[in-house]
N, C-alpha and C positions, 0 to 999 in steps of 0.2 A: 194863704194857702201855697204857699210856695215853697214853704218850709218840711211841711208834710208829706208835698209832695217828690220837692228831694231826698230825704227819710225814705219814699214808695222809693228810689230810684236807688237810694244806696242798700237797701234791704237784696231788691231782683239783683243785682248788678255780684253781689254780695254769695247769695246763694249760687247765679250762674258761673263764679270763680271756683264754690267750690264743690260745682259738680264737674267742672271740669276738669279741677283739678288729677283728678286721682289718672284719668287720661291724657295727657300730657306729662314725656319724659323732661324731669329737673336736671338733666345731670351735671350742670353744674351747681347744682348744692351738693349733692351726693359725693362728695370729695371726705369722707372718711371710709366708704367702705369700697370704694373704687381705684386707691390709693396699691393697697399691694398686690392686686393684678395687675395696675400700670408697672410697677416697675418688676415684677417678675417677666414681661410682656417686653416692656426696652431692654429689658437683660439678654431673654431670649433673642431678642432680632441684633443682638451684638454680636451672636455667636456663630449669627447665619451669614453662609453667600449663597452667591448664584453661580453658573457654568460663562453667563457675561461677562462678570465682573462689572456691571451699572452699578444704579439704584437700586435699593433691596428694600422693599414693600416700605417705599419714603412716608406715605401719611401717618407712618408708625414716631409720631413725635408729638411733642410737646406745644401749644402757643396758646395766642390768648382766646382763641376762636374755641377749642375745646380744653382747654387749661387741663385735669391730670384727668377726663375722659376719657378710656379706649372707644367707646364708641361708635365715632366715623371712622374710625380706619377701615383700612382694604381686609377685607376678610371675617370681622368681627361683627357680631351681633350681641345686644343687652339685652336684660327684659325689663320688665315698665319700671323697677327700682334702679335700671345705669345696671348692673352685676352684667359680668361678659356671661353667657350661656351657649357661646356658639362661635366657635372656631373652624375658620372653610381657608385652608392654604394650597387645597389640591391644584396639582400640575401649575405650579404657581414659576416659572421661570428654571426648571431643576433648579431649586432649593437642595445644600446640602449642609448640611450641621447635626447635631445632637438635639432631641427633648431633653429638656433642663430638668434636675431634678423639682425647679419651682413651677413646676405643670401646676405639681399639686396641690398649688395654692389658689387655684384658682377652683372653687370651688364649688361655685352654685353649673360649670359645665356640663350642659349639653347633649353636647355633640362638634366630635372633633374627628376631620377629614385634612390628614396630611396625605393624601396619598398620589403615584404619580411623581417623585421628587428626586432627591435625591442623598436622602435622610438616612444617617447611620449611625454608629452605638449601641448598644443597647438601650429595650424599653426601659426608663426608669422605673422601680417598684411602687414611688410616688403615685406612679400613675390610675395606685387602686385607692389612692385618698378621695379620687372623681368620684361618690361617691352616689351622686345624681343624674352621673352617664351614659347615653341610651343607647348612644351613635360610636362607634370606635374603629374609625378608617385609616389604616397604619399601610395598605398595598403598596407594591411595587413601589419599595426602599432600598436599602440596602444596610435595613436593620441585621442584629447579629444578636449572634449569645442567645440564653432561653427564655422563654417564658415565664414571667416571673410569674410563680403562683400568686400575686396580690393582686394579679387580677382576678380572682374569685370573687374581692368583694363588691365588684360593681353589683349591686344586688336587681339595678336598673335596664343593666343590658340588652337591649335588645338585635344590635350587630354589630358583628365583630370579625371583623377582620384585616386579619392579618397576612393574605397570601402576597406571594413574588418579591421575598425575602431572604433573609440568610439564615433564618432564626433553624439552632441545633437541638438535640436534648429532647427528652418526651414529652409528649403533650400533657401540661400540670391534670393533674385527678380535680383540683380547684375549680377550671371549667364549669365541673358537672354541676358546681351548685349555683349557678346562673339559670334561674328556672324562670329568668321571662326571656330567655336568650332565642332570638327566632332564625337568625344568619352566623352559624359558624363555617367560616372561610381559613381555613392552616392554608392551603394550596401551596406548589411549589417555591417549601423549600427544604431541609438537612432532617426534617427530624424525624428520629426514631424510639423506638422501644415502640410495646403492642400501644393500639386502642386503650382510652383508660374506662371499663367498665360503667363509672363514676355518668357517663356521654348517657347515657339511658334514662337518668335522672330528667333531662329535658324534654319533657312532652310537649311545650311549644316549638318544639327544630321543628323548621320546613326544608331548614337548606342544609346538609354539611358536606362540607366540599374537603375534605384530606388526601387528597388526589396530589402524585407529583413528591412522592416523599421519601424517605427509608423505611416506612412503618411493618413491621413483622407480626407474626403470629397470623390467632383466626378471628374473623370478627365476634367481636362477646357478643352474646346471649342477648343481651340487654338493650342492642340496638333495635330486638325487636317490639323495643317498647313504646318508641317515637311513630305513634300512629298517625302523626301532623308530618313526619316529612314525604316531603315530594322532589327531592332532589340528593342522592346520595353519592355521591363522588370521593369512591376510592382507589380511582386507578393507578398503577406508576406507582407500587410499593412492593414491598413485599411479603405482602400478606399470603398464605398457606392454609392449607384444610379443605375443607368442602363450601363449597357456597350452600349457605342457612337455609332451611324449610320456611324459616319464622319470618327470611322476607318478602313471604308468600302473601303475609300477615298486612304490609305496610299497602295498605288497599289507595293511599291518596299519591304514591309514586308515580311521576309524572320522565323522570329521568335514575336511572342504574347506572352508570359505572363503575366497570370492574373490572377493566381491561391492565392488561400487562400485568399480573402478578403471578404465582405461582399455587391456582387453585387448583383441585385436582378433582376426579370422580364423575359423578355428569349433570346436567343442568338439572334442577330438582325442576320434575312437571307444576311444581306451585308455583311458579314464574306463572303461568298462565293466568292466574288470579287477580293478577295487576292490572286491571280492566283501561286504567287512566297513563299507561304507561304511553312514551311515545319514543323515546330511546332506550335503547337495552344494548351495551358493551361489554363482553365477554372477550374480546379478541386476547391472544396470549397467553395464557394463562394453559391447565395440564388438561382442560379439563376430556372426559374421553365417552364412549356412548354417544347413542344415536341421541338427534336433535328432536325435545320432545311437544309429540304434536299437540300440547295442548298453547304450544306458540302461535296458532291459528288462531286464538281468541282476544290475541292481544290487537282487534280491528282498532286502534287511533295510532298503532305503533307508526313513526317516520321512519326508524336506523334500526336496522339491526345487525348488528358487528360481533358474528363469532370467527372468524376468522383466526387460526394460526393457533390452533387447540387442535385433537387428537382424535376427531367428530366422526363416524363412521355411518354408515347404511345408506340411506339413500334419503335425497331433501323432499319431506311429509309433502302433501300436497296442501293440507291444510297451509301452510304459506302462501297458498295461493288466495286463503282468505283478507291478505293483509292490504289493504287497494290504497288503506295509506301511506305504504311503505316508500320513503324515498331515494333510503338508502338499504340495501342489503349483502351484506361482505362476507361468504361463506370460504372464505379462498383456502389457503394451506391448509389443510383439515385431512382426515384417506373416504373422504366420500364416494363412494360408484353409481353404479346403475348408472342412468339416461338424468339428461335435465329434464324436468318437467316442464310438457307444453303450460299449463294452466299458466304457469309464470306468465306465460305473456297475458295474463289479465291485471300485471300489476302496474298501471297505464301513466301512473304517477314514477314509478321509478325513474329516478336519476341516474344514478351508480347504483351497475349491476357486476362484484365482483366473482367467479367461479373460478379460478388459477389454483392451480398445485394439489389438486385431486386425481381421483381414478376414476374420475365421470367416461361412459365409453357412447354409442349412438351416436348420430345428426343431432349439428345444430338443430332445436324443432324452431318453422319457420313461423312459428309467431311469436319469436323475438322481434320481427319488425313490424309488432304494434307495440311496441313501447314507444312512441315519438318523444315523448320526454327525457330518453334518453343520455347521456353527454358522453357518460363510462362505460364499456361493454369490455371485461375483457376474461379470458375462458382459455387461457394456455394455460400448456404445459398438462393436458389432462391424456384423453389415451379415446379424443374425437375423432370421429372420419366421417365418411360422407361427402360431397361440397362443399361449398359457402354458400348459403340461401341467399336469392338473387331478392329476398323478403326485406336484408341491412339494408338495401338501397332507399328504404321511405325512412333512415332515423336519417333526420337530417340535421334534428338537433348536434351530433356525435360528434364531438371532437377526440373523444380517445376509442381506438378498434385494437383489441389486440387479442390474437387467436393463433399466437406460435405455439411451437415443439406442442403440436396435435400430430394428427397424421391423413392432414385432410384434403383430398384430391379434388383433381379437373383442373378447371380453370378460374383465373381470377375474374367478378363477376365486372361486367362494364359496367354496372349499377355502380358499383363502387364511387365511379368516380361523379353521385349526387349528392356525395357527401360533402356540399360544401362549405362548412362548419367543421369540420375533418384536420386535425394538430397532429395527430400518430397515425402510423398506419403496420401494425407489425403482423407478416405474416409468416417470418420466416420458420424453418426447420419444417416444413408440412411436406404432402408428396403432390405438389401442386406443379401443373405443366401447362405445356403451350407456353404463347406469346404473353406478356405484359401490359394487360390496356394501355391503351392509346387515351385512354379519357382517364386513367389517374393524374391525366397533366392540366384536369379541370382542378384540381383540388391545392391551390393556390395560397391555401394557406397554412399548408404543407408542414413541420416543421422538420417529420423525424419519417425513412422511408425506408421500412426493413422486411426481404422479401428473402434473407438468405436462404442455405442447403436446403431449397427445392431441385425441381427437375424445370425449370423453366427453359425455353426455347428463344433462336428471335434472335430482334435487335431491343438493342433497348431504345424504347420510344424516342423520337427527339424531343417531343412535350415537353420528358423532364427536365427538362434541361430551363423552361419558366417557371417551376418553384423555385423565386428567388428567395425563399424564408424558407429553404431545406437547412438545419444543420446539420443532418444525419442522416446518410444515404448509403447502404448497406444492400448488396446485390451480389454479393459472393459465395461460392461454392453452387452453380447453376451450371445451366451449357449454354450462358449466351456468345453472341456472340458476334462479327461483325464490327464497327466504329463505336465511340458510344458517343450521343450527343455532346453539341457544345459545353462543356462547361466552367466559362467562362464568365461568365454570372450571375452563378451560385456563390457568390462574396459571403457567405451568412455559413459557409461546410463549415462548421469542426471539425463532424468524421465523415469519411468518405472509403467504404469497401466494397470493390471490383474484384475483388481475390478467386482464385477456381473458377474459370470460364475461358471461353476459346476466343477471347474480346480480342482485335485487332486496329490499330492506328495510330499514327507519328504521336506519339507520347508528349513529344516539345508543343503540339500545336491545338492539344485538347484542353491544355487547362491553362488556364493564368493568375495573380496575384488576387491567393485568398488568404487577406489576414488573419482570420481567423482561426484558420488550419490546424487542427491538432492532433490528426492521423491522418494519417493516408497507406491504405493496401491496395497494391493494385497487383499483386504478385503471380507467378503462374498465367500467365497467358500470354498472351504472343505479340506486344506491342515492341514497336521498334521506337525508330529514332534516336536524339541522343538523350539526354539527362541536363534539363535548363537553366541557364544562370538567375531566371527568377522563382526557383526554391529559396534561395538565400533571404529572400524576399516575405517571406510567409514568415515575420518574428516569431507565431505561438506553435509552429512544428515541433510538435515532438517525435513521432513517429515516422518513416518513411523506410516503406518498401517497395519495392519493382523487384525483388526478387526471380530469376523465373522467366528474365522475356529472353526478346532480340533489339538490348537498349547497345549502341555503339557510341562511340567517341570518347573524351575523356572526362574526367571529374572536374565540373565545373571551381575554382578555387572560391567564388560566389557561395558554397556551401558550406560554407564554416562563420560566414554570418547571421546563419539560424541558430541562434545560440540556447534557443530553449531544447536544439535534438537531444531526445534521451535514445532513441534508436534511429539507426541506417541498415539496411540490412539491402545489397546491390548483388548477390550472390549470383549466381551461374547465371553471367549475361557475358559479353562480350566489352565491356569496359577496356581503355588499352590505357599505355601512360603511365607516368606518377604518380602516387598516392602525393595530393598538395600539403602542402607544408600548413598551409590554414586550415585545415580538418584540427589540428592542435587545442583550436580557438574552442572548439565547443565545449566547454568547459562542463557542460551537465548531462553528456554524454555516456551515456553504463552499456549499451552494445554495439559494437561495428562489424558488422561481417561482409568481406571485400571475396569468399573466399569464388573459385573457380571464374575466375575472368584471364584478360590476356595485361597486365599490370606489371612494370615493369620497376628496373633500380633498384634503389636503396630506398629502406624505410626512414623517413622523415623520422628525425631526433625529437621533433614536435608532437610525436604520441607521448610521448611524455610525459606533458601537461595533460594529460585525460585523468584525473587523480580519482574522477568516479566514476571509471569501468572498470566496469563487472564480468567479458566477456569479446575478445578480441579474436576470430576468424579468419587470415589473411588467407589460408592455403590454398592451394592449388594457384597460383599467378608462375611468373619471371620474376620475382621480388630477386637482388642479388646485394652483394658486398657483405658487412659484415650485420650483426641485428644489435642492433643499437643499444646501448646500456644504460638512455633513458627506461627502457621499459621494465630495468628495473621498481621507478617512481609507480607505477601502478601496484599500490600495495590492497585495491578492492577486490584487484584481477579475480574470477573462479575459473575462469578456460579460456587457454592461449592455446589458437593451432599455426605454427607458421609452416604445417608440412608443402614441401609438394613446390619445392621451388629452387633457387638460385644459393640459399644463402652460404659462408665463407668462414673461416679463421673460427674460432672456438668459442662454445656457449657460454656466454656474460657471466659474470658472477655472483654481475648484481640481480640479474634474478633470482638469488638469496631472500630477497625480500617480501617476495610473495608469499606469503606466511598464508594466503584465503586460498595460494592456487590449487583445484582438485583434478585441472585435467590439463596434461603439459603431453603438444605435440609438434615436437621438430621434427618428425621422420624427411628422409627422402630428400636429402640437400647435399652440401659438399661440408660441417660439420669437423673440424679436427682437434688433433689433439686428444686430450681426458676428458673425461668424464668428471666434471666439480666436482669435489664431494662436499662445498656450499649449496651441494642440492637439495640433500639430505634436510637441511633447515626448513624444507618445506614441506613444516607436519602435516599441512592438510593433502598433501597429492594424495590419490587415492589410483591415476591414473598418468603411466608415462611412457611416450614410446619416442624412443631416439632411434628407432631406425634405419636403415639402410643409410648412413651418415658415414664419417670416414676417421670416428673413433676411435683409440689404441689406449692401451695399457691399460693400467688391473683396472676392474672395477668396485670401487669406492666399497670398503668394509663399512662404512656408518647406513649402508642401506638393509641390512641387519636392523635397526634402532628405527625405522622407519616401519610400524605395525601398522600406519593406515592405509596404505601403499597395496592396491591390492591388485594391480594388473601394468604390466612391465613388456614391452615387446626393444630390445637392443641388439635384433638379426641384423646379418648383414653388417657389420665394422670388423676392425680389427682390433677386439680387446681380446684380452689373455690374461690365464690365473683363475685363482680357486672362484666357483657360483657363491655370492655371498650365500648367508644359511636365513633367509628370509620365506616370509610366505605368498610375495608377490616371485619371488624367483621358484618357489616349489610346488607352486600351483600354474606355473610358466604352461606353455606348451612348444614342445621343441622347436615349433615353427616362430619363437620370440623369440631363439636363445641363436640359433640354428645362423650359420655363415660365419661362426667367429672359430678357426681352428683353434686356439692358445687357448679354450676355455678349460675348463674342468672342475667337475665338483659329485655330489652324489645324489646326482641326478638324471635321467631315464637318458641313455641318448650322448652320454658323457662318459670318461672315463676320469678313471677318482683320482683326486691330485693323492699321491705318493707323498707329500710333506704335510703330515696334519698339523694341529694345532701344537700337540702333548709331541712334536720330534726336531719343528723349529728350533727351539733354545739349543737342541742338543747341535743342530750345523749346523746355528752362530758361532758356537763354542768352537764344532771344532774347524771352522774356518781362521776364524783368533790364533786356536794353537797350534794347528798344524797348516793351514797354507800360509800364512801369513811369513811364518818364520820359516819356510821352504821356499818362499816366492825370494825372499832378501837371499838364501843358499846360492839358489840359483843364481839370480843377481851376480851376487862375488862370483860365480862361477866362469859365466859369460865374460866379465870383467876381464879376469886372469888368462881366459885363453884371446881374448882379441888383443891383449898386449904381446903374451908370447908370438901370436903369427905377424903383429903391426911389428916387432923389435925381430921377427926372424926376414918378414921379407926386405927388408930394410937390407939386412945384413946378407942375405942373394941379389937385392939386387943390385947393393957395388960392384961384389964380385961378376956381376953379369956383363955390367958396364966396365968393368975393365981386362974380362978376357977377351970378350966378343967383338966379333967387327961389327961397321956402326952401320950397316945393314942388312944385320941379320934380328937389330935387338928389333925393334917392333915386333917381328912374325915370334921372336921367343920371345915375347912381352905377354902375347896375346896367349900363345902357350901353358905361360905358364901363372897366367891370370884364369884360363881356366881351368885348369889343375887346382887350384888356389877354391875356383867355385865347388868343384866337385869335394874338394877334401872338407869343405868348409858345410857344404851340405850334408858330408856324411856324420860332422861335429852335432849339428842340427839336430839331426833325425834320432840317434841315439838318444839326444838329450830330454825329445820330445817323448820318445819312447820310456826311460829311467822316469821321467814324470807322471806318467799317463799309470805307468805298473802303480806305482808308491800311491795312488791316487783314486784306485779303482775299490777302492771301499770304504770309500768320501762318499755320503750324500751325491745322485747322479746332480740334479740342480748343482751343487757348492763344485764338481768335479766342471761341470761344461764353464763354468765359468771362469775357472781356475785356465783349462788348456786354452780357450778365449785370451785370458789376458797376455797369457806366455808366448803365443802366434804371435799377439800386440808387441811384445816387448821384442819380437826376435826379428818381426818386421820393422821397429824402430830405428831398429840399430844397425840393420842391413850391412853387415859385413861388407860383402863382396860390392858396391861400390863405395863406403869406406875405406876399401882398400884401389880403386883404384883411383878415388881425390889424390889417394899419398902419393 
C-alpha cells in the first residue's frame, strides 16, 4: 500500500510542477537568450556618467545571485522568458552619455524611457531595429542631429516623444508610416521645413505636438484626415497662409494651439463647429477681420486667446455665452466700440485682457461680478468716465491695470478692499483729487503706479507701511507737501516722484535701500544735502535729483555705488569740488552736474570713466585747464563744459573722442589756436567754441568734416579765411561774429583777396623779390652805419682837441641830437624807397615786409649805438 501511495504522490507533485513551471521565471537557466542583452547593457553602462560623479546604476553588475540575468537590475523589466522588454531610466540623477548602436540588439524591447536626463549625441539609426517597440520617450535631453528615418520601421509604436531636445532638419516623411501611432510629440527642437503631408495617414493619432520649432509653409490639407485628433499644437513656428477650413471637421479637438506664427486672413467660422474645444490659442499672428460669432458655440471653451493680431470691430455679444471661460485675452488688436456689459456673466473668468485696443466708453460696473477674477488689464484704450466702485468686490484680484486711458474722477476708496492686490497701475489718465488713504491697506502690494494724472494733496503716510513695495511711481502729478517716511521700504527697486511740488528734507526721508536700482526725485522743491547713505545702495543704477534746492557738497561716498549708470544732479545749489572718488564709478554712462556752484579743477580721475557716453558740467565755476585724461572717454557722445572758467588751450588729446557728436566749450577763457586735431572727430555734428580767447587761423581741415552741421566760433580773436564747408556756409552771422580778422565768401564778411590761385604767385614774389631786396637793404644799412661810426669818431676827436673842457658836454648833446635828426631823415628815405618798391606787391606781402623793415631798424637802433660808443 505504501508504493501505490508514493506513486500517487509523485504523480501529483509532477502535475503541480508542470502546472507551476510556465508561471515562474527561471532566468538562471535562460542563459543563451539574454547574454547578448546583458553585454549590450553593461557596455552601455561603462559609457554613462552623472553630474554627481557618484555610483551610477550599481545594480547593473554580474554576481552569483543574478549570474547573467539583468531582470533584477534597476529600471529593467523582463518578460516571462527572461528577455528585456522594458528600460525605464527617466530622471535618474541626470545621466549623461549617448545611446549606443547596441541598443538595437535588445530585440524584445517594448518600452524605452530615457526622458529628463542629459543624454546627447544623435539618435542611433539602429533604434529602428526595435521592431516590437511601442513606447519611445527620449524627451528633455540634449539629443542633436536629425531624426533617423529608420524610426519609420517601428510599426507597433504608439507613443513617440522627442520633445525638448536639439534635433534639427526636417520631420522625416517615414513617420507617416507609423499607423499605430497615437501620440507624436516633437515640440521644442530646431526642426525646420514643412509639415510632411504623410502625417495625414496617422488616422489613430490623438496628440500632435509640433510647436516651438522653425517649421514653415502652410498646414497640409491631409491633416484634415486626423479625425481622432484631440490636441493639435503648431504654435511658435513660421507657418503661414490662412487657417484652413478643414480644421472645423476635427470635431474631437480639445486643444487648438496655433499662436505665434504668420497666419493671415480671417478666423474661419468653421472653428465654431469644434464643440469639444476647451483651448483655442490663435494669438500673435496676422489675422484680421472680425471675431466670428460662431465662437459663441464653443460652450466648453476654457481659454480663448486671440491677442496680438489685427482683429477689428466690436466684441461679439455671443462671447457672453462662454460660461466655462477662465481666460479671455483679446489684447493688442484694433477692436473698437465699448466693453459689452454681458461679459459680467463670465463668472469663472480668472484672466481678462483687453489692453492695446481702441475700446471706448466707460468700464461696465458688471465687471464687479467676476468674483474669480485675478488679472484685469484694460490699459491702453480710450476708456473714459470714472473707475467703477464695484471693482472693490473683486477680492481675488492680484493685478489691476487701467493705465493709459482717459479715466476721470477720484481713485475709489473701495480699491482698498482688494487685499490680494499685488500690482495697481492707474497711470496716464486724468484722475484727480487726493490719493485715497485706503491704499495703505494693500499690504501685499509690490507695484503702485499713479503717474501722469492730476492728483493733488499730500502723499498718504500709510503708503510708508507697504513694506513689500518694489516699484512706486507717483510722477507727473500735482502732489505737494512732504513725502512719507520711506525708510522701511527696503524692498524698493524703482521710485519715481519727479515732476510734482513736493517739499521736504531729502536727507531725512530716505534710509538705506539695498535693492534700489532707480530713483528720480527731479523737478520738485526738495532741499537738504545729498546723504552719504546713497553710497550704501549697492544696486543703485540711476540717481536723479535734478532741478531741486539741494545744497552742500557731493559726498565722496557716492563713489561706492559701483553700479551707478546715471547721475543727474543738475540745477541745484551744490558747491565745492567734484570728488575724485567719482572716478571709481566704472559703470557710469551719464554724468550731469550742470547749473550748480561747483568750483576748482576737474579731477583727472574722470578719465577713468571709460563707459561714459554723456558728460555735462556746464554752468558752474570750474577752473584751471581741461584735463587731458578726458581723451580716454572714447565712448563719449556728448561733452559740455561751457560757462565755466577753464583756461589754457583745448587739449589735443580730445581728438581720441571719435564718437563725439556734440562738443560745447563756449563761454570759458580758452586760448591759443583751435587744434587741427579736432578734425579727427569724424562723428562731430555740433561744435561751439564761442566766447573764448582763441586766436590764429581756423584750421583748413574743417573743410573735410562733412558730418559737421553746426558751428559757433563767435567772439574770439580768430583771423584769416573762413573754411569752405557746409557748417560754415550755413552758419548764421551771429555764430561767426566777434572775430575781426575773418574773411571769406560769406555774407557779412569781406572777401579774402588772396585766393587759392593767387597764393602761389605771392609766395614766388616773396621769395624772388622780397628776400633779395631785404638783403640789399641790410647791406646798405651796414655801410651807412660804418660811415657814421667812422665820421663820429673823427669829429669827436677834433672836438675834444679844439673845444674847452667845460663846453664838451653841451657840444656833445648838440652833436648827438643833430645826428638823431640826420639819421631819422636817412631812415625815412629808406622806408619811402622800400614802400615805393613794394606798392605793386601783394598787400599781405607788403605789410609783412614793412613790419620786418621797421623791426630791423629798431633792433639796430643807431642812436643808442652811437651814444654807447
